[in-house]
N, C-alpha and C positions, 0 to 999 in steps of 0.2 A: 353317439353311434351303438351305445349297448343296448339302448331304448330300440331302435329299428331290428338289430338282431332279436331281441325278445319278442317282438310283434311278428317277423319273418319267421320264427322256429316253428309254430304248429303248421303252417303253410308249408314249408320244407319237409316237414315230419309227414304229413298227409298226402304229398306228393311222392314222397318216398315209400310209403307203404302202397299206394296205389301202384306204382311202378313195379315194387317188388311181387306183390300178388299177382300181376298182369304179366310176370315175366319179361319185362320191357324197360329195363333199369338204364340200358344203354341210350336207347331212344328217347325215352325223358331226361337223361343228362344231356343229349345233343338240344333237345328242344329246350331246355330251360335255360342252357348257355347261349343259344340264339335268342331268345325272348330277353334274357339280360342285356346282351348287346344293344339289342333294338332300343329298349327302353332306356339306356346310356347316352343314347344320341339324343344331342340338345333339342333337336327340331320335334322328335317322338316326345321327349319330355315337355317341352312346352305345350303340345296338343292335347297330352293327358292331361296336364294343368289346367288347360282353358275349360271354364265353368261352362261356358256356351254349347260345349259338345257333349252330347248324351253319351249313355253307354253303347249303345249302337253303332254309333257314329266313331267310338274310340276304338271299339271292336273292330270296325271296318276297316281302321287304320292298320291294325296287325294282319288282317287277312289281305288287304292290298299290299302291304311289305311283304309279307310271309308265302303267300299263295298256300299252294299245296305242302310247304316245307313241314306245316305241323300237323301232327296228328289229331284225331279230334278230340282226344282225352285231354291233350295240351290246349286245344282252342277252348273246350269247356271249362280248364284251369284260368286262362285268361278271363273268360266272363266272371266267374266267381271272383278274382281278383278285382276286377273292376266295380264289380257289385258292390264289395266291400272297401272301394276305396282304397285299396293295398296294390296297384299295379306298379308303382314305384320302388315297392321292395323286392322286384323280381331280382337285382344283383344280390341282395340278401339272402333272398329264398334259395337261389341257385349256388351260392358258397357252400351253404348250410347244407343242402341237397348233396352237391358234389362231396363234402368232409363224411356225409353218411353212407355214400356209396362207396367211398374208398375205406371207410371201416367196414362195412359188411363185405369187401371185396380182400381185406387184410392187405390193404396198400397203404404206406406210408408216404407222405409229400416230403420231398426234402430239397431243399432251397440250398444250392452250391454257389456260393459268390466266392470267385477266384480272381486272380490278379488277370488273367488270361484266359483265353477261351479253352474249354476242354477239348482233348482230344476223344475220338472214339474210344481208344483204350483206357484213356483216364476215368470216363465215364462209365465204362464197365466194370473197372477196379472199384470205384466208389460206390457203386450199385450193389454191386456183390458184398462188399464189407458191410455196408449198412444194411442190406437184408439179413445177413449173418447176425449181427448185431442185435437188430430188433425184430428179427423172428417175422417179418413182412416183406412183400413185393415193395418195391420202391419206385415213385415217380419222381424223376427230377427235374427240377426248375434250375435253370442255369441263369446267373448274374455275372457280371464282371466289373471289378471296382480296382483300378489301377493303384488307390491307395494301399491296398495290401502289401504289395510289393512282390509278393509272390506266396505260394500256398493257397489255402482256400479257409473258408468259414462256411461249416455245414449246419444248417438248423434244421431238426426235425421235432415237429411239435415245439414243446417248450424247452427241447434240449439244445445245446448249443455246442459245436466241438472245432474249437478254434485251432487250425495248423497253419496260419497264415504269419508271414514274416512281421507282420505289423502287431499282430496279437502276442506274438511271442516277444517283441521289444517292449511291449507295454507290460507283459509280466515280468519280464527282467527290470524291468524300472520299479516297479511295486515293491518286487522284493528287494531291490537296492535300498529304497526309501524305508523299508519296515525296519 
């Protein structure tokens, strides 16, 4: 997996530089997310892997599926990836592009895993607290895990803030055994 990320990095950085220079970061972010979704489809992946299809035929698949949803620059990017036989890296390229975009815009992605779905008030409170702590705008990703019993576990980058009931019980258990 790390090897794919390493191969994808220069493509993500090139797309990001092009998007930033042309003032089209949101459009590129949308296009790459769309392309990553298309390439993740099993039928498209099989067609892209088909050695009997040439680059023009593979490009036609994207043109047929996406029509005019892709700007010309994104269509050219698809051609470059097809020529380099790197089209299957689009999900990794997209992930790295989105990370570069968040960094550029001073946005931190926070995954909030809670025992129950969050209310709007809880979302706002968590976002405000995390924005203050990390000095960035916060993009929340919500997940539920009933095994937490209550509370939440928040992951921002490589930092984990565990305020779940299960986490507190595990901490107490470690302290008792120590």
